TISE-171685 format. One record per residue (C-alpha): residue number from 1; x negated, y, z negated; residue in three letters. Coordinates in steps of 0.2 Angstrom, whole numbers. Example, Ala and Ser with C-alpha at 12.3 -4.5 7.8 and 13.67 -1.06 7.14 Angstrom:
! TISE-171685
rec pos = 1; east = -62; north = -22; up = -39; code = ala .
rec pos = 2; east = -68; north = -5; up = -36; code = ser .
***
This chain:
! TISE-171685
rec pos = 1; east = 110; north = -213; up = -163; code = met .
rec pos = 2; east = 100; north = -208; up = -178; code = phe .
rec pos = 3; east = 84; north = -219; up = -182; code = asp .
rec pos = 4; east = 93; north = -234; up = -174; code = arg .
rec pos = 5; east = 109; north = -231; up = -183; code = leu .
rec pos = 6; east = 125; north = -228; up = -173; code = thr .
rec pos = 7; east = 133; north = -213; up = -181; code = val .
rec pos = 8; east = 151; north = -208; up = -182; code = ala .
rec pos = 9; east = 156; north = -191; up = -190; code = val .
rec pos = 10; east = 174; north = -190; up = -197; code = val .
rec pos = 11; east = 182; north = -172; up = -196; code = ile .
rec pos = 12; east = 198; north = -171; up = -207; code = pro .
rec pos = 13; east = 208; north = -156; up = -200; code = ala .
rec pos = 14; east = 224; north = -148; up = -205; code = phe .
rec pos = 15; east = 228; north = -131; up = -197; code = asn .
rec pos = 16; east = 210; north = -128; up = -192; code = glu .
rec pos = 17; east = 214; north = -122; up = -174; code = ala .
rec pos = 18; east = 203; north = -106; up = -176; code = asp .
rec pos = 19; east = 188; north = -116; up = -182; code = lys .
rec pos = 20; east = 189; north = -134; up = -176; code = ile .
rec pos = 21; east = 181; north = -131; up = -159; code = ala .
rec pos = 22; east = 166; north = -122; up = -167; code = his .
rec pos = 23; east = 165; north = -137; up = -179; code = thr .
rec pos = 24; east = 165; north = -150; up = -165; code = ile .
rec pos = 25; east = 152; north = -141; up = -155; code = arg .
rec pos = 26; east = 140; north = -139; up = -170; code = ser .
rec pos = 27; east = 139; north = -158; up = -173; code = val .
rec pos = 28; east = 121; north = -163; up = -168; code = pro .
rec pos = 29; east = 119; north = -172; up = -151; code = gly .
rec pos = 30; east = 113; north = -188; up = -159; code = tyr .
rec pos = 31; east = 130; north = -192; up = -166; code = val .
rec pos = 32; east = 138; north = -206; up = -156; code = asp .
rec pos = 33; east = 156; north = -203; up = -161; code = arg .
rec pos = 34; east = 166; north = -188; up = -167; code = ile .
rec pos = 35; east = 182; north = -193; up = -174; code = ile .
rec pos = 36; east = 194; north = -178; up = -178; code = val .
rec pos = 37; east = 209; north = -183; up = -188; code = val .
rec pos = 38; east = 223; north = -171; up = -186; code = asp .
rec pos = 39; east = 233; north = -172; up = -202; code = asp .
rec pos = 40; east = 250; north = -166; up = -194; code = cys .
rec pos = 41; east = 244; north = -149; up = -190; code = ser .
rec pos = 42; east = 257; north = -136; up = -185; code = thr .
rec pos = 43; east = 245; north = -123; up = -176; code = asp .
rec pos = 44; east = 239; north = -134; up = -162; code = gly .
rec pos = 45; east = 223; north = -140; up = -170; code = thr .
rec pos = 46; east = 224; north = -157; up = -160; code = ala .
rec pos = 47; east = 225; north = -148; up = -143; code = ala .
rec pos = 48; east = 211; north = -136; up = -147; code = val .
rec pos = 49; east = 200; north = -151; up = -152; code = ala .
rec pos = 50; east = 205; north = -161; up = -137; code = ala .
rec pos = 51; east = 199; north = -147; up = -126; code = ala .
rec pos = 52; east = 181; north = -147; up = -131; code = val .
rec pos = 53; east = 170; north = -156; up = -119; code = ala .
rec pos = 54; east = 160; north = -167; up = -131; code = arg .
rec pos = 55; east = 154; north = -185; up = -128; code = arg .
rec pos = 56; east = 161; north = -197; up = -139; code = gly .
rec pos = 57; east = 175; north = -186; up = -146; code = leu .
rec pos = 58; east = 191; north = -195; up = -151; code = glu .
rec pos = 59; east = 207; north = -187; up = -159; code = ile .
rec pos = 60; east = 217; north = -197; up = -172; code = val .
rec pos = 61; east = 235; north = -191; up = -175; code = his .
rec pos = 62; east = 245; north = -191; up = -191; code = his .
rec pos = 63; east = 264; north = -189; up = -189; code = leu .
rec pos = 64; east = 265; north = -184; up = -207; code = glu .
rec pos = 65; east = 253; north = -175; up = -218; code = asn .
rec pos = 66; east = 243; north = -187; up = -229; code = arg .
rec pos = 67; east = 231; north = -175; up = -237; code = gly .
rec pos = 68; east = 212; north = -173; up = -235; code = val .
rec pos = 69; east = 208; north = -190; up = -243; code = gly .
rec pos = 70; east = 221; north = -199; up = -232; code = gly .
rec pos = 71; east = 214; north = -191; up = -217; code = ala .
rec pos = 72; east = 196; north = -196; up = -221; code = ile .
rec pos = 73; east = 202; north = -214; up = -224; code = ala .
rec pos = 74; east = 210; north = -215; up = -207; code = ser .
rec pos = 75; east = 194; north = -208; up = -199; code = gly .
rec pos = 76; east = 184; north = -222; up = -209; code = tyr .
rec pos = 77; east = 196; north = -235; up = -203; code = arg .
rec pos = 78; east = 193; north = -229; up = -185; code = his .
rec pos = 79; east = 174; north = -228; up = -187; code = ala .
rec pos = 80; east = 174; north = -246; up = -193; code = leu .
rec pos = 81; east = 185; north = -252; up = -178; code = glu .
rec pos = 82; east = 172; north = -244; up = -166; code = val .
rec pos = 83; east = 157; north = -252; up = -174; code = gly .
rec pos = 84; east = 149; north = -237; up = -182; code = ala .
rec pos = 85; east = 134; north = -241; up = -193; code = ala .
rec pos = 86; east = 134; north = -225; up = -203; code = ala .
rec pos = 87; east = 149; north = -213; up = -205; code = val .
rec pos = 88; east = 148; north = -195; up = -211; code = ala .
rec pos = 89; east = 161; north = -183; up = -216; code = val .
rec pos = 90; east = 161; north = -165; up = -210; code = met .
rec pos = 91; east = 175; north = -153; up = -214; code = ala .
rec pos = 92; east = 185; north = -145; up = -201; code = gly .
rec pos = 93; east = 183; north = -127; up = -207; code = asp .
rec pos = 94; east = 164; north = -126; up = -202; code = ala .
rec pos = 95; east = 159; north = -125; up = -221; code = gln .
rec pos = 96; east = 145; north = -138; up = -218; code = met .
rec pos = 97; east = 128; north = -135; up = -211; code = asp .
rec pos = 98; east = 125; north = -147; up = -197; code = pro .
rec pos = 99; east = 106; north = -146; up = -200; code = ala .
rec pos = 100; east = 110; north = -155; up = -217; code = asp .
rec pos = 101; east = 117; north = -170; up = -208; code = leu .
rec pos = 102; east = 100; north = -178; up = -204; code = ala .
rec pos = 103; east = 94; north = -177; up = -222; code = pro .
rec pos = 104; east = 110; north = -186; up = -227; code = leu .
rec pos = 105; east = 108; north = -200; up = -215; code = leu .
rec pos = 106; east = 90; north = -202; up = -219; code = ala .
rec pos = 107; east = 92; north = -212; up = -235; code = pro .
rec pos = 108; east = 104; north = -224; up = -226; code = leu .
rec pos = 109; east = 93; north = -226; up = -212; code = ala .
rec pos = 110; east = 78; north = -231; up = -223; code = ser .
rec pos = 111; east = 88; north = -243; up = -233; code = gly .
rec pos = 112; east = 86; north = -232; up = -249; code = arg .
rec pos = 113; east = 105; north = -229; up = -252; code = ala .
rec pos = 114; east = 123; north = -235; up = -247; code = asp .
rec pos = 115; east = 130; north = -218; up = -249; code = tyr .
rec pos = 116; east = 123; north = -201; up = -248; code = ala .
rec pos = 117; east = 132; north = -185; up = -254; code = lys .
rec pos = 118; east = 128; north = -167; up = -253; code = gly .
rec pos = 119; east = 123; north = -157; up = -269; code = asn .
rec pos = 120; east = 125; north = -139; up = -266; code = arg .
rec pos = 121; east = 117; north = -135; up = -284; code = phe .
rec pos = 122; east = 100; north = -141; up = -278; code = leu .
rec pos = 123; east = 100; north = -127; up = -265; code = trp .
rec pos = 124; east = 91; north = -111; up = -270; code = pro .
rec pos = 125; east = 102; north = -97; up = -273; code = gly .
rec pos = 126; east = 118; north = -107; up = -275; code = val .
rec pos = 127; east = 124; north = -96; up = -290; code = ala .
rec pos = 128; east = 124; north = -81; up = -279; code = arg .
rec pos = 129; east = 133; north = -90; up = -264; code = thr .
rec pos = 130; east = 146; north = -101; up = -272; code = met .
rec pos = 131; east = 162; north = -91; up = -278; code = pro .
rec pos = 132; east = 161; north = -90; up = -297; code = thr .
rec pos = 133; east = 177; north = -100; up = -300; code = val .
rec pos = 134; east = 173; north = -114; up = -289; code = arg .
rec pos = 135; east = 155; north = -115; up = -297; code = leu .
rec pos = 136; east = 162; north = -116; up = -314; code = leu .
rec pos = 137; east = 175; north = -129; up = -309; code = gly .
rec pos = 138; east = 162; north = -140; up = -300; code = asn .
rec pos = 139; east = 151; north = -139; up = -315; code = leu .
rec pos = 140; east = 165; north = -146; up = -327; code = ala .
rec pos = 141; east = 171; north = -159; up = -314; code = leu .
rec pos = 142; east = 154; north = -165; up = -311; code = ser .
rec pos = 143; east = 150; north = -169; up = -329; code = trp .
rec pos = 144; east = 167; north = -178; up = -331; code = leu .
rec pos = 145; east = 163; north = -188; up = -315; code = thr .
rec pos = 146; east = 146; north = -193; up = -322; code = arg .
rec pos = 147; east = 155; north = -199; up = -337; code = leu .
rec pos = 148; east = 168; north = -210; up = -329; code = val .
rec pos = 149; east = 157; north = -217; up = -315; code = thr .
rec pos = 150; east = 141; north = -220; up = -324; code = gly .
rec pos = 151; east = 131; north = -211; up = -310; code = tyr .
rec pos = 152; east = 122; north = -200; up = -322; code = trp .
rec pos = 153; east = 109; north = -194; up = -309; code = his .
rec pos = 154; east = 123; north = -186; up = -298; code = leu .
rec pos = 155; east = 130; north = -169; up = -298; code = phe .
rec pos = 156; east = 142; north = -158; up = -287; code = asp .
rec pos = 157; east = 155; north = -172; up = -287; code = ser .
rec pos = 158; east = 167; north = -161; up = -277; code = gln .
rec pos = 159; east = 155; north = -159; up = -262; code = cys .
rec pos = 160; east = 163; north = -168; up = -247; code = gly .
rec pos = 161; east = 148; north = -168; up = -236; code = tyr .
rec pos = 162; east = 144; north = -187; up = -236; code = thr .
rec pos = 163; east = 137; north = -202; up = -227; code = ala .
rec pos = 164; east = 140; north = -220; up = -230; code = ile .
rec pos = 165; east = 134; north = -237; up = -222; code = thr .
rec pos = 166; east = 146; north = -248; up = -214; code = arg .
rec pos = 167; east = 144; north = -262; up = -227; code = pro .
rec pos = 168; east = 147; north = -251; up = -241; code = ala .
rec pos = 169; east = 162; north = -243; up = -232; code = leu .
rec pos = 170; east = 169; north = -261; up = -228; code = ala .
rec pos = 171; east = 167; north = -265; up = -247; code = ala .
rec pos = 172; east = 180; north = -251; up = -251; code = leu .
rec pos = 173; east = 199; north = -254; up = -251; code = asp .
rec pos = 174; east = 203; north = -238; up = -241; code = leu .
rec pos = 175; east = 222; north = -241; up = -243; code = gly .
rec pos = 176; east = 219; north = -236; up = -262; code = cys .
rec pos = 177; east = 208; north = -221; up = -259; code = leu .
rec pos = 178; east = 216; north = -205; up = -267; code = phe .
rec pos = 179; east = 224; north = -196; up = -253; code = pro .
rec pos = 180; east = 222; north = -178; up = -258; code = arg .
rec pos = 181; east = 211; north = -167; up = -269; code = tyr .
rec pos = 182; east = 202; north = -178; up = -280; code = gly .
rec pos = 183; east = 196; north = -191; up = -266; code = tyr .
rec pos = 184; east = 177; north = -187; up = -269; code = pro .
rec pos = 185; east = 179; north = -192; up = -287; code = asn .
rec pos = 186; east = 189; north = -207; up = -283; code = asp .
rec pos = 187; east = 177; north = -213; up = -270; code = ile .
rec pos = 188; east = 163; north = -212; up = -282; code = leu .
rec pos = 189; east = 172; north = -222; up = -295; code = ser .
rec pos = 190; east = 176; north = -235; up = -282; code = arg .
rec pos = 191; east = 157; north = -236; up = -276; code = leu .
rec pos = 192; east = 152; north = -238; up = -294; code = ala .
rec pos = 193; east = 164; north = -253; up = -294; code = gln .
rec pos = 194; east = 154; north = -262; up = -281; code = val .
rec pos = 195; east = 137; north = -255; up = -288; code = arg .
rec pos = 196; east = 133; north = -246; up = -273; code = ala .
rec pos = 197; east = 117; north = -235; up = -273; code = arg .
rec pos = 198; east = 122; north = -217; up = -272; code = val .
rec pos = 199; east = 109; north = -203; up = -269; code = val .
rec pos = 200; east = 111; north = -184; up = -270; code = asp .
rec pos = 201; east = 104; north = -173; up = -255; code = val .
rec pos = 202; east = 102; north = -154; up = -256; code = pro .
rec pos = 203; east = 114; north = -146; up = -244; code = val .
rec pos = 204; east = 117; north = -127; up = -240; code = arg .
rec pos = 205; east = 134; north = -120; up = -247; code = pro .
rec pos = 206; east = 142; north = -111; up = -232; code = val .
rec pos = 207; east = 156; north = -98; up = -235; code = tyr .
rec pos = 208; east = 159; north = -86; up = -221; code = gly .
rec pos = 209; east = 164; north = -68; up = -222; code = pro .
rec pos = 210; east = 181; north = -65; up = -230; code = gly .
rec pos = 211; east = 182; north = -83; up = -236; code = trp .
rec pos = 212; east = 197; north = -88; up = -247; code = arg .
rec pos = 213; east = 200; north = -105; up = -254; code = ser .
rec pos = 214; east = 217; north = -113; up = -251; code = gly .
rec pos = 215; east = 215; north = -123; up = -267; code = ile .
rec pos = 216; east = 225; north = -118; up = -282; code = arg .
rec pos = 217; east = 221; north = -123; up = -300; code = pro .
rec pos = 218; east = 238; north = -133; up = -301; code = trp .
rec pos = 219; east = 234; north = -143; up = -285; code = thr .
rec pos = 220; east = 218; north = -148; up = -293; code = val .
rec pos = 221; east = 219; north = -150; up = -311; code = val .
rec pos = 222; east = 233; north = -163; up = -312; code = tyr .
rec pos = 223; east = 228; north = -174; up = -298; code = pro .
rec pos = 224; east = 209; north = -175; up = -302; code = ile .
rec pos = 225; east = 214; north = -178; up = -321; code = ser .
rec pos = 226; east = 224; north = -193; up = -315; code = phe .
rec pos = 227; east = 209; north = -199; up = -304; code = val .
rec pos = 228; east = 196; north = -197; up = -318; code = leu .
rec pos = 229; east = 207; north = -206; up = -331; code = ala .
rec pos = 230; east = 211; north = -220; up = -319; code = arg .
rec pos = 231; east = 192; north = -221; up = -315; code = ala .
rec pos = 232; east = 188; north = -222; up = -334; code = leu .
rec pos = 233; east = 200; north = -235; up = -336; code = gly .
rec pos = 234; east = 193; north = -246; up = -323; code = arg .
rec pos = 235; east = 175; north = -243; up = -330; code = arg .
rec pos = 236; east = 181; north = -248; up = -347; code = leu .
rec pos = 237; east = 190; north = -263; up = -341; code = thr .
rec pos = 238; east = 174; north = -269; up = -332; code = arg .
rec pos = 239; east = 163; north = -266; up = -347; code = arg .
rec pos = 240; east = 175; north = -276; up = -359; code = phe .
rec pos = 241; east = 178; north = -290; up = -347; code = leu .
rec pos = 242; east = 160; north = -291; up = -342; code = gly .
rec pos = 243; east = 165; north = -289; up = -323; code = ala .
rec pos = 244; east = 148; north = -282; up = -317; code = his .
rec pos = 245; east = 148; north = -291; up = -301; code = arg .
rec pos = 246; east = 140; north = -283; up = -285; code = arg .
rec pos = 247; east = 149; north = -283; up = -269; code = ser .
rec pos = 248; east = 143; north = -296; up = -256; code = asp .
rec pos = 249; east = 145; north = -282; up = -243; code = his .
rec pos = 250; east = 133; north = -270; up = -251; code = val .
rec pos = 251; east = 121; north = -284; up = -255; code = leu .
rec pos = 252; east = 121; north = -290; up = -237; code = ser .
rec pos = 253; east = 117; north = -273; up = -231; code = ala .
rec pos = 254; east = 102; north = -273; up = -243; code = arg .
rec pos = 255; east = 95; north = -289; up = -237; code = ser .
rec pos = 256; east = 96; north = -286; up = -218; code = asp .
***
């Protein structure tokens, strides 16, 4: 429990057998539930995860690969079912610093935000730490995501280190969340639809020795272009139709 909030951490994992045990053990002790979503791994990720002796650990199995967004959506659904008040996402490859989880949860616990996301660009020395290609890509996508969501105060749209309140999560249609690369942009656009309060929190970029990204340009450009174009269409439609209604779910969280 963190400041009277029951906390669940969702860990999407696909073929992370060599890293998943370390990731689970690194989750801070105040976290009540750790939900590992095995996205149809072929390397024994689920078995390695299940062997870790950790209170509150649960494994959700996918019989077919759904992508990182699909895995997170499954984890979110499970977190709602078990009654978590706040739900964070940490990657299964140990690229998120557990020390940054508390700062992400703090704005939710204080009632200042409905969703907190990491911003690695606020971390000193990010230009020396983040690979150049990824840094340039994130800069471009962050500006585009600002444009289509209207969250002009946010940056580092591709950072998947996040935390969300239960009411804000319940206000989203998880079945429509984009299932693969592009889900961070999609969830920001959907949060904008329900007028959720979103804040950036500095987080440390983590890249281990010999790190190589499995992301290829062709797996990113087309899906994210589709996500951003769709999000822009929704925003323009709301503007022209005057549909600027706040979500009852999010409002109820603010009045509690």
